[in-house]
N, C-alpha and C positions, 0 to 999 in steps of 0.2 A: 127097214129101220136098222140103224147101227147100234141101238141100245144105249145104255148109260155110258157117257163119256166123262172121265175125271182128269184133272190136272192138278199138279202140286201148287198150292198157293197158301203161304203162311199168313197168320194174322200180323197186322202191322201197327206201328205207332201205339204201343203200350196196351193194345186190346188183348183180350184172352178168349180162348175158344170155350164157349159155354152152350149147354142145351137150351133151346128156346123154340116153342111152337112146333114140336115134333121133329126138330132138326137142330144140328149144331150150327153156331154162327160166331163170328168175331164180335165181341161186345166190350163196351167201355165198362170198367169195373172200379170199385173203390179200393184204395190202398192205404197203407200206413208207411211212413218214410223214416229211414235212418239217414242222418247226414254227418259227414266227416269233412272238416274244413280247416284251413289254416295250419296251425303249428303241431299237432292238429287238435281240434276241439270236436268232441263227439256228442251228438244228439241222438239218443237211442230211439227205437220204435215207440217206447213208452215215455219219451221226452225226458229221460234222465240225462243230465249234462255233466260231462267230466272232461278232463284234459290229460293227455298222455303223450310223452315225448319219446316213446320207444323207437329204436332204429332197426328193427328186425321185420320179419314177415309174420303177420298175424291173421287169424280167422276173424273176418268181420261178421259173417253170418252164414249159418248152414242149417239145413233141414234134412233129416233122413227119415223117410217113412216108406211104406210100400208103394205109394203112388208116385211121388216126385222127390228127386234129390237135387239140391244145388249146393255149391261150396264156393265161397268167395274169400279170396286172400287179398291182403293189402300190405305193401312193402313201403317203408320209409327210409330216407337217408337222414344224415345227421342234421340237416337243416330243416327237417320236417316235411320235405317234399316226398312225393309218393309215386308208386307204380302199382296200378291195379292189375290183379291177375284173376281172370275168370276161368275156372276150370269147368267145364261142362261141355228161330232166333233171328231175330231181325235186327240188323245193325243200321243205324242212321245218325245223322248229325242233327242235334236239337239245340238251338241257341249256341252257346259257346262250348258245348260238351258233346261227346260221343255217347249215344244211347244204345242200349241193348235191351230188347224186350223178348219175352218168350211166350209161347202159346198158353202156358199155365199162369201167366200174369206177373211174373217177375220183371221189374224194370230197373236197370242200373244205368246211371250216367256218370261220366268222368271227364274232367276238363284237361286231363293229361298234365296236371300240375298239383293242385292241392284241394280239389273239391269233388267229393263223391256223394252220390245219393243212391240209396237202395230202397226200392218201394216194393212191398209184397202185398198180395190180396188179403182181405180179411180172413180167408180160409186158413191162413197160417197162424192165427192167434194161438198162443201157448205152444208153438211148435218150433220156434227158432232158438238158436243159441249163438254165442260169439260176442264180439265187442258191441254189437248193435242190440244186445239184450234178447229177452225171451218173448216179447210181444204178448204180454198177458194183461196189459193196461194197468200194471202195478209197478211203477218205477222203483219202488223201494227194494225190489228183489232182482234188479237188473245185473248186479255185480255177482253173477253166478259163475264160478270157475268151471274149467273143463271137466273137473271131477264132480261137479254138481254142488259144491259147497258155496254158500252165500258169504261173500267176504265184505269186510268193512272198508278195505283200502282199494281205491280205484287202481293204484299202481300194481298191487298184487293180482287183482282181477285181470288187468290187461296183460301182464306178463304171463299169466297162466294160459293165455290163448296164443302164445308164440308157437309158430310151426316148428316142429322138430327138424333137425338137419340143416338149419340155416347156417351156412359156413361163411357168410360175408364178414370180413374183418371189422366192419362197423357195427355189427350186431352185438349188443350187450344189454343186460337188464338195466332198466332205469330206476333210480330210487327217489328222485325228486317228485314231489306231489303237486299236481294241478298247476295253477298259475305261479306256484313258487319256484318253478324251474328257471324263471327269469326275474331279474330285479329291475323294477321301474322306479326311477327317482321321482320325487314329488314334481319336479319341473317337467319331466317327461309325461307324467300322468296328466298334468294340467294342459300341456301343449297338445297331446294326442287326443284329449277329450273335447277339444274345442270344435266348433262347427266347420272349421277348415279341414278337419281330420275326421276321426271316428264320431264325434259329436253330431255330425250331420244326420246320423241315423235317428237321433232323438229330437231333432229340431222340429217343434210343433208347426212351424210354417215352412218346413223344408220339403224336399221331393219325396221323402219316405213317410210323411205324416199320415197319409191315407191308410197305411198298414198298421199303425200303432194299435188299433182296436183288435186286430187279428193276431199280431205277434208283438209282445213287448220288446222294445229294442234294447233294453238295458243289458241283458246277457250278451247280445251281439256287440254292443259297444265295449264291454269289458274285454271280450275276446279280441276285438280289433285293437284296442290299446295295447294289450299284451303282445300281439303279433308285431305291432309297430315298434315296441320297445326292443324286441329281439332283432328286428330288421333295421334299427336305427332310422326309422321314418321313411324307408324306401317306398315310394309311391305305388309300385305294382302290388306290394303287400296290402296297402290300404285299399286299392281297387278290388283285390280279391275278397277282402273282408266285407266291403260294401256289397259286392256281388252276391255273397252268401245270403244276406238278408233280402236283397232284391229278388233272388230266385225263389226263396221260400214264400215271399209275398205273392209273386206272380203265379206260383203253383196253386194258390188259393183264389186266383182270379182277380187279385187286387191290381188296379192300374196305378202305377207310380208316376211321379213327376220326372222330368228330364234331369238326371243327375250326372250323366256322362257328358263331358264337354270336349271340344277340340283341345288336345294336349293333356286332357285329364281322363284317363281310363278308356281311351278309344283304342281299338285294335283291329281294324278292318282293312283287308288288302283286296283290290279289285272288287270291292263291295262297299256297302254303306250301312251305317248303323240305324236300326229301327228299334225304338223302345217297346213297341208292341208288334214285333215281327212274328211271322208264323213259326210254329214249332215243327212244321213239316216242310222244310225247304225243298224247292224243285231240284232234282238231281238228274244226271244223264240217264240213269236207269229208271227214274220215275218222274218225268217232267211235270206231271199233273198232281204231284203230291200235295201242294197247298190247298187243293180243292177239297172241301169237306174234311179238313184236318180235325181229328177228335181231341187234340191237345190244346190247352189254353195258350194264348199268345205269350211271348216272352221276349226279353232283350235278345237281339240277334244281329249278326252281320249278314245282310241279304245281298246276294250277288247283284252287281250292276246290270243294267240292260245289256243284253247280248252275251252275258256270262251265265254259267250254270255250274252247280257243284259236281265235281268229279273227284272221287276219293278225297273228299274234305277240302278241296281247293276250287276256287272259282276259275273256270277256264272258258275261253270262247266256245259258244255252242257248237261251232264247227269242229272243235277238238275233242268232242265226246268220244268215249271208248266203246267197248263191246260188252254186251250181256251174253254170256256163254255158259250153258249148262247150269243156270241158276245163279251164277256169280258175275259180278261186274269187274272188268279189267280196263285200266286207263289206256289211252292211245299210246302205242309203242311198247306196252308192257309185254314181257316174255315170261311164260310160266311153263313148268313141267307138270304134267297131269298123269293120273293113273297110279294105282298102287305099286306098279313096277316102274314108274317113271317112263312109260312107254311112248308118251307124246310130248312134244315141245310145241307150244302154240304162241303165236304173236298176234297182238291186236293191231290191225292195220286198217285205217279208214272204216271203222265200225264193223269190220269183219274179222273173225278169228281164223287165222291160217295155221294149220297144224301139220306136223311132219313126225315120222317115226323117230324115236329117241331111245337110247339105252345108256345105262351107266357104264363107265369104264371099269377095267379090272381092279383098280385101286379105290373104287367108290362103292357106296351102298345107297340105295334109295330110301329116303325117309323124310320126316318133317323136322325142320330146324327153325325155331322161332316162328312157328306157324306157317312156314313156307315149305312146300314139297320140292324136293330136288335131289340130285346126286351129290352126296357128301363124301369127302375123303375119309378113308378108313383111319389114316394116321397122318401125323405132321412131323416135320423135322425143323430144327432150329440151328442157325448159324449165328455166331457172335463175334464181334470185334471188341476187344477189351484194351485196357491201358497198356502202353508201351508196345503196341503193335502185336498183340497176342490174338491169333485168329483160330477159331474153332469152326470147322466146316460142317455142313449138313450131315455128312457121313461120319463125323467124329475125328477127322484128321486135325492135328494141332500143329501150327507152325508160327514163326515170328517173322515180322517184316517191319522195317523201321518206318515205312510210310512213304507217301508221294503226294504230289499236288492234286492228283485226280486218280481214283481207283474205282473199278467196277466190282461191286460186291456180288451181284447176281443179276442175270438177265436170261430171258428165254432165247435159246439158240435155234435159229432157222425156223422154217414154217412149223406151226403147231395149231392144233384145234383148241388148245388151252389159251386162256387170256394172256396176252403179252404184257410183260412188265420189265423194267430195268431199274436197278437201284445202284446209285453211285455215291461216293463221298468225295468232297472236294475241299481244298484249302485255297482261299483267295488271299493274297498278301495285303496286309494293311501296314505299309512300311516294310523295311528290309528284314525285320525281326518278328513281327506279329502277323498272325493269320486269322481270318474268319473261317469257320468250318461250316460246311453246308452238307446236308443230306438231301439228295435229289432222287425223286421217284417219278417214273413215267408209266402210265397205263391208259389205254383207251383214248389216246389223244390228249389226256390231261397231264400237265407238267407241274409237279409240286417241288418247291425248293424251301427247305427248312433250315434256318440258320441256328446252329447249336451254340448257345451262349446266353448270357444274361441280357435281357431286353431284346431277345431274338425276334426276327421277322419271318413271316411265312408268306410265300408268294405262290399263287396258283395261276399258271399260264401268264406269268409276268405281272399279275395284279396282286398287290398287297392285300392280305386278308387277315381277319382276326379269328381266334379259336374260341370255342369249337366250331367246326364247319363241316358241311357235307358237300362234296363236289363231284363232278363227273356223273351227273344224273344219279346222285346218291350212291355211286359205285365206290366212293372213297370217303371215309370219315377220318377227320384229323382232330385230335384233342390233346389236352394236357392230362397226363396220368398222375402228375405231382407237380410241385413247384419247379422241378428241374427235369421233368420227363415229358416226352412226346409219344403219342401213339398214332400210327397211320394204319387203319384197318380197311381192307377191301372186301367186296362181296364175293370175291372168288377165292378167298381163303388165305391170302397172303397178308401177314401183319408185320409191321416194322415198329420196334420200340427203341427209343433213344433216351438214355438216362445220362445226360451230359454231366460232367465231362468223362464219364466212366465207360459206358458200354452202349453199343448199338447191336440190336438183335433183329434178325429177320426169320420169321417162321413161315414155312411154305408147306402146302399139302403134298403128300407123296404121289399125288396124281402127276406131278411134274417130274416123275422119275426119269432120270437120264436126259432131260431136256434143257437143263440149266447150265450156265457157264459163269465164270467169275471167281473171285477169291473164295467164295463160299462153296465151291465145288459143283459137281454135276447132279447130286442128289439121286444116286442110283444104288445106294446101300453098300457100295464097295469102297472101303477106305483106301485101297491100294491104287486107285486110278483117279485121284483128285486133281492132279496137277496138269490138266489139259489147258493148252494155250488157246487164244481166240481162234486160231486157224486149225485147231484140232490135233495139235501135236502133243503127245504125252511126254512131259518133261520129268526129269529125275531130281530136280533141285528146286526147293521152295522159293529161293531168291529169283531164279530165272522165271519161274511160274508167276510170281507176283509182279515182276517187271513187265511181263507180257500183258498184264491187265491194267497197266498204268496208262492213264489218259491225262496227259498234262506235260509239265516240264519241270526241270530243275529239281529232281527228286531229292538231291542233297540238301536243298534249301527247305524242303518240306518235311524232312524226317522229324519224328517226335524226339525231343531232347531227353536224355537220360539223366541229366544233372539238375532237373527242376526241383528235386527234393533234397533235403539235408541228409547227407550220407552218415554212415558209421553208427546208426542207432543199434543195429545188430552187427556182431563183429566177424563171424566166420561161418563157413558152410554148415558146421555142426549146429550152430545156433539157428541158422536159416531153416534147416530141416526140422528142428524142434518146434519152432514157431509155426511153420506151415502145416505141421502134422496135426494141428488142432482139428483139421477137417476130418481126420480119421479116428479121433478119440472116441472110444466106446461110450464114455459118459460125458462127452463134450456137447456143445450146442448144435453140432452137425451130425450127431449120432444116428438119428432116424434117417437122414438123407444118405449118409455114407453106406448104410446097409442096402440101399437101393441103387444109388448112383456111385460107381467106383470113383473115389476121390484121388487116386494116386497120380493120374495124369495132371490133375489140377495142382496137386502138391509139388510135382516136378516143375510145373510152370511157375508156381509161387517162388520156389528156390531160385529159378533162373532170373526172375524179376528182382529178387533181393541181390543176386550177384551183379546184375546189370546196373543197379543203382547204388552199389556199395553199401548195402544194408539199410536203405532208407525205410523208415517205419511205414511211410505211405504206400510203399510197394506191397507190404503184407496186407494192409487194409484193402487195397484194390483187388488183390487176389481173393481175399475172403468175400468181398462184396460180389465178385463175379460168381463164386460158388454159391453164395446165398441166392442170387437171382436164378441161377441154374436149378437149384433145388425147388424154389418157389414156383417156377414156371412148370415144373412137373408135379405140382400139387403137394409137395412135401414141406411140412413145417420145419422151421429152423429156430433154435433157441437164441437167447440174447448173447451176442458175442462181442459187441463193440466195447463195452466197459472193460471186459477182461483183457482185451487186446489194446486198449487205450486208443481206439480209432475214433476220430471226431467226424461226425456226419457233415459238419460245416453247413448247416441249413441257413437259408437267407432269413431276413427279418420276417416276423409274424408267422413263422412256421416252426414245426417241431418234427423230430424224426420218429417214424413208426416202423417197427420191424416188419409188420405185416399190415401195411396200410392199403386202403382201397386203390384200385387202378382207375376208378371212375369217379373222381371227386366232384362235388358240387361246384358249379362255375357260373360266372356271369353270362348273360344277364338274367337267365331264368331261375337262378339259384338252385338248379338241379342238374343232374347229368342228362344231356339231351338224347343219348343213344342207349340202346340196350347194352348193359354191362356184361361182357363175356369173359373178361380176363381175370386170372387169379390175383390175389393180393401180392404185394411186393414191398420191400423196404424202400423208403423214400421220405422226402420232406413234405409233410402235409400241413395244410393251413390250420392255424389255431382255431378253437371253437368260436363260432360266431362270424367267421370270415369265409370267404369263397374265393376261388381262383379267378383272377382277371389277367389272362395271359400267364406270365410266370410270376405274378405278384399275388399276394393275398390281401384282400380289401374287405371292408364292410359292405353290406348290400348297397348302401348309398354311394359307394365308390364304383359301382358297376356302370357300364355304359349301356348301349342300345344295340339290338339286332335289327338290321334293316336291309331288305333286299338280299338276304342270304349271307350278310357279312356283319361281323361284330365291330362296333365303333366305340372308341373311348369316350368317356364323359367330356363334354366340351368340344369334341372333335368336329371340325367343319369339313364338309365334303360336297362334291358335285354329284348330281344325279340327272339321268335323262340321256337320250341318245346324243344330243348335241349340247350337253351341259345346260339344260333349260332350268334346273333348280339348284339352289344353294341350300344345303341342309346342315343342321347342327344337332348333335346328340345332347339331350338333357339328362344328365346322370341321375338327378333326383327322381324324375318321373319315369325314366326308362324309355321315353318317347323321342322320336326324331321329328323335328319341325323343318319343313321345306318351304322355301319361298321362291317364286319365279325370279329368275335371274339369267344372265348370259355373260359370255366372255367379252372383255373389252376389245377394242380394235387392235391392241398390241398383243392379244392373246389368241390361243387356238385351243380347242377342246381335244385333248389327246392324253395318252398314258405316258408318264415320265417316271422312271424308277419305281414302277409298280403302282403309282398313284394316278387315278383317272381324274381329270378336271381341267380347269382353265390354266394353261401354262404359257409363258411368254413364247412368242414365235422364236424359233431357233435363230441365233445370230449368224451373220455371214462371216466366213473366214476365207481369206485368199493368201496364198503363200508363193514365194519364189525361192528356189533353192538350187544350189549347184551352179550350172553354167548357162543361163538359169532355166530351170523347169518350173512351169507355172501351174497352179490350180486355181481356177476362178471361184468366185463366190458361189456359183451354181454348180461347181464340181467338174468343170471341163479341164482336162489335162492337156497341156501343149508345151512345146519348146519354142523359144524365140531368142536368137543370138545377136540382136541389134546392140550396137556399141555407142549409144547416145543416151540422152536423158528422155525419159518417157513418163507419161501420166499413168500411174497404176490405178488410182481410184480418186474420184472427187465427186462432190455433189453437183448434179447436173439439172436437178429440178428443185427450185426454191419455193415452190407453191405450198409445201407443207410446213414451212417455217422451221425446219430442222437446222441445228448448228452446222455451219459450213466447215468443210475440211478438204484438203487435197494432199495426196501423197505422190511424190515423184521419186523415181530411182534412176541413177545413172549407171549404165553398164560399161565395162571396159574390157579390153582383151585380157586373156588369161595365159600368161607366159607365152610360149611359142605356139600354143594350140589354137585352132580356128574357132574358138568359142569365147564367150564373155562371162563375166561375173558381175554382181551388183557391188559397186565400190562406193556409192554415195546414196543417201536417202534424205529427202527433203519433206518434212511434214509441216504443212501450213494449217494451223489450228488456232482458233480464238485470237486471230490477229498476230500470232507469233509464228516465226519460221524456225523450226528445229532442224538442224543440219547434223547428220551422222555420217561418218565416212569410215572407210576401211582401216585407215591407220589409227583411228581411235580405238576400235575393237572393244568398246565398252569402257575404256579408261582414258577419258579425254584430258589432254594437256591444256586445252583451251578453257574448258569450263568444268568445274568440279560438280559432281552429282551427289545428291539429288537437287533438282530445280523444280520450283512450284510457281506456276504462272496463272494469271487470271484469278487471283484470290484462291488458289488451290484447285481450281476446276481442271487444270492441266498439270500433270506430274511427269517429270523426266527423271528416270533413275536407272541404276544398273543393278543386276543381280546375276550371279553366275557369269555366263559368257555373253549376256544379252544387255542391250540398252532398250528400255521401254519408254514409250510415250503413251500415257494413259489419261483418259478424261472421265469426268464424273457422270457422263451420259452413255458410256459403253463403248465409244470408239477408242481403238488402241492400235499401236504399231510396236513391233519388236524387231530388233535388228541384231544379227549375230556377227557382224563384221565380215561382209563379202559373201558369206555362204548361205545365210538364212534371213529371210524377211517375211514377216507375218503381219497381216492387216485384219483387224476384227471390226465389224460394224454391227450395231444393234439392229434388231428386227425391223424397227420402224423406218429404216433406210431402204427397205425393199422397193426396188424399181426406181429409185431416184438417184442412183450412182452410175458412173460410167468410167471407162478407162480400160486398161489391159486386164483388170480383174473382173470385168463384165458388169452387168447391170443389176445383178442380185434380184431377179424377178422369178427365180425358181425354174427357169427354162434354159437348160444348157445350150439348146440349139441356136439361140440368138446371141450368144456371148460375144461373137466377133463383130459387134456393131462399131462402126467408125464414128468420129465426131460429127460427121454429116448425117448419120442415121442409116447409112448403107451397111449391108452385111458383107464383110470382106471374105473372099474365097479361100484365103489361107492365113495361117498364123503369122507368117512373115509380113504379108501386106497389112494385116490387122495391126500388128505391133508398130510398124513404121508410121501408120496414120496417127498414132498417139505420141509421136516425138515432140519434145519441147525444144524449140530453138534457143540455144544459149551460146555463149562464146566457145564452150568446149565442142558443141555440135558443129560449129563452123569449121573447125580445124582438122577434121579427119572424116574418113568414110565411116558411116554408121554400120556398115556390114550387114550381117543377117544372111538368110538363105541356107541352102543345103550345104552339107559338109562332105564332099566326095572324098573317097580314098581312105577314110579312117575306119578302124575297127572291122576291116574286111577279113582279117586273119582269124580263122575259127579257133585256133588254140588260145589266142589272146582273149577272145570273147569268153571262152570256157573258164579261163583263169579269173576273169573279172566276175563271172557269175559265182564261182566258188568263193571268192573273197567276200562278195556281198550277201551270200546266203545267210549270214548271221542275222540279217534283218528279218527274214521270214522263217527261220528255223523254229519248228513247232516245239522243240525242246531247248531253245536257246534263251538268252537273257531277256528277250523282249516278248516272249510267248504270251505273257499275261496282258500284253497290250494289243494283241492281234484282234481281239473281240471289239476293241474300241477304235483302233486306227488301222485301217486296211494296209498291210505292209507292201502290197504288190507294187503300187506306184512308186514307193520309195526304193524298192528293190530295182525296178526298171531304171530309175534315175541313177542309182548307184552304179549299175552295170555300165550305163552309157558314159558316165563321168570317169569312172576308173579305167574303162577301155580307152577313151580319148586320151587320157593322161598316161597311157602305157603302164597301167597298173600301179600308179603312184600310191604309196601308203598314206601320204598326207591327204590325198583326195578321198581315199577310202574312209579315213577317220572322219572327215568332214561330212561325207555322205551318210555315214551311220549316225553321226551326231544329229543330222536333220531329223531322222526318225525318232531318236531319243527325245528331242525337244517336242515333237508332236505328241509322243506318248505322255510325257510329263505335263503337257498342257491339258491333256485329257484326264489327268489325275490318276494315271495307272502306274503301277510299280515297274521300275526297270532295275535289273540286277547288274552288278559290275561286269563290264565287257571290254574295257580298254586293253587290259593285259593280253587277253586272248587275241585281240585284233592288232596288237603291237602299236597301240595309240598312246601317245603321251598324255600326261595329266596337266600339271601346273606349269610345265616348262615354257610353253609359248607365252603364258601369262607373265611369268617372271621376267622374260626377256623384254616384254613391252613395258613393264613397270620400270625396269632398269633404264630404258631409253627415255622415259618420261622424266625421271628425277635426275638423270645425268650424274649419278654417283654410284660407287660400288660399296659405300659404307653403310647403306640402309639395312635395317634388319627386317626381312620379309617374313612376318609371322602369319603364314597362310598354309592351308592344307586343302586337299582335293576330296570332295564327296560326290557320290552319285546323285544324291537327292538332298540338296541344301537350300537354305534361304538366308538372305541378309536381314530378314525381319527381326527387329530388336537388336541388331548388331551393327548399326551405323551411328555415326555421330549425330545424325539427324533423326534418330529413332522416334522422337515425339511426333513427327509427321511423316513416318516412314511408309511410303506407298508400296514398297516391296512386299508388305504384308498382304496385299490384295492378290498375290499370285501363288500358284502351287509351287512346289519345290522345283529346282532345276539343277542340272549337272554343272559343276564348276569348282572354282577355288574360293574358299571362304576363310575369314579370319579365325585364327586360333582362339581358344578360350582365353578370356581376359583382354582381348583386343577387339577393336571395332573398326569399321571401314570409314576412312576419311578420304574422300575422293577416290584415288586409285591405290591408296596405301592402307595397311593395317597398323593402327597405333593404339597405345593405351588411352583410356577414356580421358585422362587428364591432358592429353595432347590434342583433343578435339578442337575444332575451329568454331566459327560463328555462322549464324543464320541472319540474312538481311534481305528483306524484300523478296522472299521466296528463293534466294540463292544461298548456297553454302560456300564459305570461304575458309580455306585451311589456315592453320597457324604456320607461319614460315619463320623458324627460329633465327636463322642467320640474316636474311634480308627483309623478310616481311612481305606479305602479299597485299599490295595497295590496289585499290580500285576506285573508280568514279561511280557516283550515283547516277540515276537515269538522266539527269539534266546537266551533268558535269558541274554541279555547284558545290559538291563536297567530295573530298578524297578520304577514303576510309582504309583502316588496317585492323586485322584481327591479331590480338596479342596473347589471348588465352581463351579457353572455352567460354563463349558468350561474352567475351571482353572485346567489344568492337568500339573503336575510337575513330571519329570522323572530324575533319576540320574543313572550314570553308575554303573554297578554291574555285578558280574559273580558268577557262582556256584563254590563251593569248588571242588578241584581236585578229591575228593572221591565220588562226587555226579554227577548225570546226569540231564540235562534239559529235563523234560518229562511232559506229561499230565497224571494224574491219578485221576479217579473219577471226571473228569470234570475240574480239576485245573491244570494249568501249574505252575511248581515249580521245585526246585532242590531236587531230590530224590536219596536215596541210591539204588544201584543195588539190584534187588530182583529176586528170582527164585521160582517156584511153583512146589509142588508135588501133584498129583491128584490121588485119589482112588475112584473107582466106581464099580458098578455091583457086580460080585460074587466071589471075587473082582478082578479088574484089576488095575494095578499100572503104573503111569508115574512118574519117579523119578525127582528130582531137575535138573539133567543133561540131562533128556529127554529119559532115557532108559525105555522100556515098559516091564512089567512082569505080569504074572498071577499066583496067589498063593491062594490055598484053604487050610484052616486049618481043 
């Protein structure tokens, strides 16, 4: 016999270990309960009811005797939400709460929001103290203070149980009494007391009626109404108030009616609601828990079939974790075990795999927030402050004016430590404005935070709302104030951004010597901070900062020094006097200056004042930086803003707090969702009664919803499901998300666009021809074709879908003496109209003034910059830049129904070379030739095409061409911001070919670069001035063309060149100006006070007239007369919108016709054509062949 065998097994589910029948056993016992709920409302062990709005940490209940000791603390934030702290056991989920039971009979439940119950055995009668009372069955003496005195005031009683040493900035004694802390209007009282709100508790025919004989609902109704008044009717508050009464009733075994409904107080994920669910749910560690459960049934979320509870969440049964040494660990969880942190174990496929582990030299083994691990001994902070002031980890200070992209800190080379990289970037919004981004990468998670009002946060290119936990809870991101962000990691790195002032990064000293970037290497040596990325120690801060620049055009991204009004302070002596407030023995920074030497900060402050010519804002920024520096080190700072006349400039519904919480209450839970570890700091905090919603402060009813790990704004619609199977909407009043089955339409595809997942239109097709010419098909095939005839570029070849028909032809012709061609004419057949654009027009037609509106406005023809546009209301469009650039855009629904040189737009580049007969051509030349359109011009000369032997064979010429074209792909050039949107390589290749063929012609270079500029601007990216560096002219070619059109040297040409301009609102036809539909473009535009009239810039009073979709100029000397469409009237424009018409007809011997773009009366004509070797078509149409 092996004798008596024992194993450790604690009592479960609220049972207590008691002697029975000569042995101990786990037994069900009777208890008395204290409840805290809502704002909060207290129900003591002896059923004394009071209301207390304290915002500190308080003792709820404690017992100290020889046998058993327990001590319960409770912490509130200023919205009445709570954090339970149990200092001292079986943990399990019960209903909507986490339950903790001990062998001696204590049972505590907490819903992680605002509902706590404490149940103690009858053994503890007359032995407890704290806010839950003394449990002697006499409620009249429950207000016994910590000193033993019985008080008459519930407020004084509750304040007496505040825990000493609470340093939270929100902690202060409350003086308002009971329900008087909030004011309910008569209308609110009436509304919230009805049966659609709190009155449902007292409804004699309602779902709670069966409990009325056990618990009177009146007190619960009053508390509910009070809470709703504070929360402005926010439904989650109502649900919580109803849940309190429901839970009390169910603890007494009362079965209630169904009061939770879809969209009303439901909150189950991968589970379903049961009104009489088990209080002992099945878990991975105890799958048979519901069997013989000793607790009464209660409302619960019960896992769906195939799912089971794992660490509080329903997971597939196959994803259960590991039970190891008496504790449960979820699948994939990694833990450090042992008093010396000697083992690191990972749960993998229900087995715990352990390996030896030890802390590093800069770490110590210990418990942190209940988790054992190696913790850094110390931390260091780097900050970037206003006007390019940098303070490194090791204490070096330098100034750098800024750049478009900078690396602040990153792990250099291989390391056992967690890798991370932090960068700051500026993205241009126009030529003068920038959006600023803070970007952080760790563990494969990419976070991008836009710093600014209404800012956006993206995680791995998906837009998210704050607060949020990402990267398997490795990273928490939240607002620390109305203008502050915090990014916390579980490996000790924290980033704080308080825009527009300061960015701070704190890293543990375990990263000693492993970091690089503008924040230095964190090795404790201030003398070796300036290491470049390639490991070279530099002796100049400017060179050092330049080496960490990642981006382009640093001169355009420098922080301006003239953004503040100068001369508030006059000279260096006054600068020093003002800045020295940091070192005053009796000043607001006295305590801090005794610990943290202020003199480097004072010198920085003086430099900032010198740099800004004495701007008062510079002093304020310097003091703000020192304030945050002090507070981060746990040192209090006195009030300094009023004596320095610094304005915190807080947004609406906020106020400035010198030492405000870094963990404010936020939507949608109305509480801070993570454990708050950061010290207080100065910032703009929400006014009382409001909570943070992003960077705004709103009432609780202005909050949105949390769904699938992301916060959604009230009223926001979004798609959900792997293939967008559900369309969801956030109900801000209820805090719930309603999803209905749906799907994308045929014209849409489920994908992510600009960070938003959902149904988005299929991408449109774009085909272009540029240069001599180089083509890119709708499906992305690049090829060259030098044919010199008229060709079909794109047309509708499949009419079965009923889409509007169009056809685009282009005629190519020889280019000077070189063996290549350019596009000299474009023909667009759309809506029954033929729009003809040619090289000599170049956007300023002498034949027809623009804009023109056809087919009741469905088709627009207009010019802006250097382009003529043909645009339709269904998405098809053509732009032509006069011989050098041609672009065709077709909407997504034309997928697979077009054909021509631009391809079939079916998403398959490999079949782009389909001929009209449906065969696949073996080469671009044969393919292009098949799409030739026979016309008179084609008959008269060889269409050419084929290879170009003997050109660009000289290596030196090619190298020169490459150097000239390098501006297109220069990563620090004027187009670098476009590279991420439009790949520059194809444009660079085309440029090199064209420039080389033309023997490095500067004119060709300018046109080639312009092609890339146009593509960038079409993609809505910023292009910086480039023409001067490339020796390219601006408006001179345009002026020459206008001169030839008007045939006069006396006109006043009121135009100027801009890199990014538009004619929108600046044409005589602005009331129907289609140019507003386009992004900006490079070109020449009218000066202020002038508008475009055809090809000229004129004062508004010299504008012409609109008639039947066409614009006609005022011709002061002769007048511009024109026929109507039937040649029955002859009209003339005399002044703006002063159009006069008179009846007229063509002579009998003449026909009403359009020739060379003009409608007029013409004599009948016939044509004889001769071509080839030779072939003849006579005036009457006979065909003959005759060789002499």
